[in-house]
C-alpha positions in Angstrom: 0.0 0.0 0.0 1.5 3.3 -1.1 0.9 5.9 1.7 2.9 8.7 0.1 1.5 11.3 -2.3 1.1 10.2 -5.9 3.4 11.9 -8.4 1.4 13.3 -11.3 4.4 14.5 -13.4 7.9 15.9 -13.2 9.6 18.6 -15.3 12.7 20.8 -15.2 12.5 24.6 -15.6 14.4 25.3 -18.9 17.6 27.3 -18.5 17.6 27.0 -14.7 17.8 23.2 -14.4 15.4 23.3 -11.4 13.4 20.1 -11.0 9.7 20.5 -10.3 7.4 17.7 -9.0 3.7 18.0 -9.2 2.0 15.6 -6.8 -1.6 14.6 -6.2 -1.5 16.7 -3.0 -0.7 19.9 -5.1 -3.4 19.3 -7.7 -6.0 18.5 -5.1 -5.0 21.6 -3.1 -5.4 23.7 -6.3 -8.8 22.2 -6.9 -9.9 23.1 -3.3 -8.5 26.6 -3.7 -10.4 27.1 -6.9 -13.6 25.7 -5.4 -13.4 28.0 -2.4 -12.6 31.0 -4.6 -15.7 30.3 -6.7 -17.7 29.8 -3.5 -16.6 33.2 -2.2 -17.3 34.8 -5.6 -20.8 33.5 -6.1 -21.6 33.8 -2.5 -20.9 37.5 -2.4 -21.7 38.5 -6.0 -25.2 39.8 -5.4 -25.7 40.6 -1.8 -29.1 41.7 -0.7 -30.3 43.3 2.5 -32.8 40.5 3.0 -30.8 37.4 2.3 -32.4 34.4 0.4 -31.2 31.3 -1.2 -27.5 30.7 -1.4 -26.8 34.0 0.5 -28.7 32.6 3.5 -26.3 29.6 3.6 -23.2 31.8 3.3 -24.3 34.2 6.0 -25.2 31.3 8.3 -21.7 29.9 7.8 -19.9 33.2 8.3 -22.0 34.1 11.4 -21.3 30.7 12.9 -17.5 31.0 12.4 -17.5 34.5 13.7 -19.5 33.5 16.7 -16.9 30.7 17.5 -14.1 33.2 17.3 -16.0 35.8 19.4 -16.7 33.2 22.2 -13.2 31.8 22.2 -11.0 34.8 21.7 -13.2 37.7 22.7 -14.5 40.7 20.8 -11.2 42.5 20.8 -9.6 39.7 18.7 -12.2 39.5 15.9 -9.5 40.6 13.4 -8.4 37.0 13.4 -11.8 35.7 12.3 -11.1 35.8 8.5 -8.0 33.7 9.0 -9.7 31.3 11.3 -12.7 30.9 9.0 -10.5 30.5 5.9 -8.4 27.9 7.7 -11.4 25.9 8.8 -13.0 25.9 5.4 -9.8 24.9 3.7 -9.1 22.2 6.3 -12.6 20.8 6.2 -12.7 20.7 2.4 -9.3 19.0 2.4 -10.7 16.3 4.7 -14.0 15.8 2.9 -12.9 16.0 -0.8 -12.4 12.3 -1.1 -16.1 11.9 -0.7 -16.6 13.3 -4.2 -15.0 10.2 -5.6 -13.0 12.3 -8.0 -9.8 12.7 -5.9 -8.0 9.8 -4.5 -6.4 11.1 -1.3 -7.0 14.1 1.0 -4.2 16.7 1.1 -4.3 16.2 4.9 -2.8 12.7 4.5 0.4 14.5 3.3 2.4 15.8 6.3 3.7 18.6 4.1 0.2 20.1 4.1 -0.6 19.9 7.8 3.0 21.1 8.7 2.5 24.1 6.4 -0.7 25.1 8.2 0.9 24.5 11.6 4.0 26.7 10.7 1.7 29.5 9.5 -0.1 29.4 12.8 3.2 29.1 14.7 4.7 32.2 13.2 1.5 34.1 13.6 1.5 33.2 17.3 5.1 34.5 17.7 4.5 37.6 15.7 1.4 38.6 17.7 3.1 37.7 21.0 6.0 40.1 20.2 3.6 42.8 18.8 1.5 42.6 22.0 4.2 42.4 24.7 7.3 43.8 22.9 10.4 41.8 22.3 11.6 42.1 26.0 8.2 41.1 27.4 7.9 38.2 24.9 11.3 36.8 25.9 10.6 37.3 29.6 7.6 35.0 29.2 10.0 32.1 28.7 11.3 32.7 32.2 7.9 32.3 33.8 7.0 31.1 36.4 10.7 30.6 37.3 13.8 31.0 35.2 14.8 27.4 35.7 11.9 26.4 33.4 13.4 28.2 30.4 14.5 25.0 28.5 11.0 23.4 29.1 9.2 26.6 27.9 11.3 26.7 24.7 10.7 23.0 24.0 7.0 23.5 24.7 6.8 26.4 22.3 8.6 24.5 19.5 6.4 21.5 20.1 3.3 23.4 19.2 3.7 23.1 15.4 4.7 19.5 15.7 1.6 18.6 17.7 -0.6 20.7 15.4 0.7 19.1 12.3 0.9 15.4 13.4 -2.6 15.3 15.0 -4.7 15.9 11.9 -2.2 14.1 9.7 -2.2 10.9 11.9 -6.0 10.9 12.3 -6.9 11.4 8.6 -4.2 9.1 7.3 -5.2 6.4 9.8 -8.8 6.6 8.7 -7.8 6.4 5.0 -5.6 3.3 5.7 -8.4 1.6 7.6 -10.8 2.2 4.8 -8.4 1.0 2.2 -7.8 -2.2 4.1 -11.5 -2.7 4.6 -12.2 -2.3 0.8 -9.5 -4.8 0.0 -10.9 -7.3 2.6 -14.5 -6.9 1.4 -13.5 -7.1 -2.2 -11.6 -10.3 -1.5 -14.4 -11.9 0.5 -17.2 -11.0 -2.0 -15.1 -12.2 -5.0 -14.5 -15.5 -3.3 -18.2 -15.9 -2.2 -20.2 -14.5 -5.1 -17.6 -13.8 -7.8 -18.0 -10.0 -7.9 -16.8 -7.4 -5.3 -20.4 -6.6 -4.2 -19.7 -6.3 -0.5 -17.5 -3.2 -1.1 -20.4 -1.2 -2.5 -22.6 -0.4 0.5 -21.0 -1.8 3.7 -18.2 0.8 4.0 -20.7 3.7 3.8 -21.2 3.8 7.6 -17.5 4.0 8.3 -17.1 6.7 5.6 -19.6 8.8 7.7 -17.3 8.6 10.6 -13.8 8.6 9.1 -14.4 11.1 6.3 -17.4 13.2 7.4 -17.4 13.3 11.2 -13.7 12.9 11.9 -12.8 15.3 9.0 -14.9 18.1 10.3 -13.9 17.3 13.9 -10.2 17.6 13.1 -10.7 20.9 11.4 -12.6 22.2 14.4 -9.9 21.0 16.8 -7.2 22.7 14.7 -8.9 26.1 14.7 -9.7 25.8 18.4 -6.1 25.2 19.3 -5.0 28.0 17.0 -7.3 30.4 18.7 -6.2 29.3 22.2 -2.5 29.6 21.3 -2.9 33.0 19.7 -5.0 34.3 22.6 -2.6 33.1 25.2 0.4 34.6 23.4 -1.3 38.0 23.3 -2.8 38.0 26.8 0.0 36.5 28.9 
């Protein structure tokens, strides 16, 4: 079983001799970005004072995300709501895109994807911590509550992007591995018993609801909640 991202094609930039590899993760990510761009365009193209139809759904989604940010981070930190909302939508779509049947693997099963999200969040935490408390106050925070804890505080800070990236990666990849093994087992059993892989048609649907739908949205929600908590603590401490 190949757990790594599938390579679509390779090429070298003429004149520079720089190799470029296009993987399934990249193409799927581009597709999600295009889909979210179209969603944003059509959702805001003809806004009305009295929403109806598709605008109702868009406003419900935006209000829900803003409400989560307001309750978690407070009214004074609502400037982070666009980033948190964009992160949640991109994360959730990445986890759910395999349900379309068009794309083979979720970008979340590639550690490069989750690590990139975690690093963006990590640098945003450091930037806002320094901006809020100043460089001296920020560095003093590593000496709290006692200076002897400096090494542990540094390790704990550096561990944040690792935990943020490995948690969704491990959960989503584990689910995809389980489903792949289940399909192989059901296909083998049904072929042996009835001659055609009929068992693999309906039986896995229940597990797809958990591993792809429930777990996918849950991991996206956990990621943004941790992001909001980390950013708030960096600013407030």
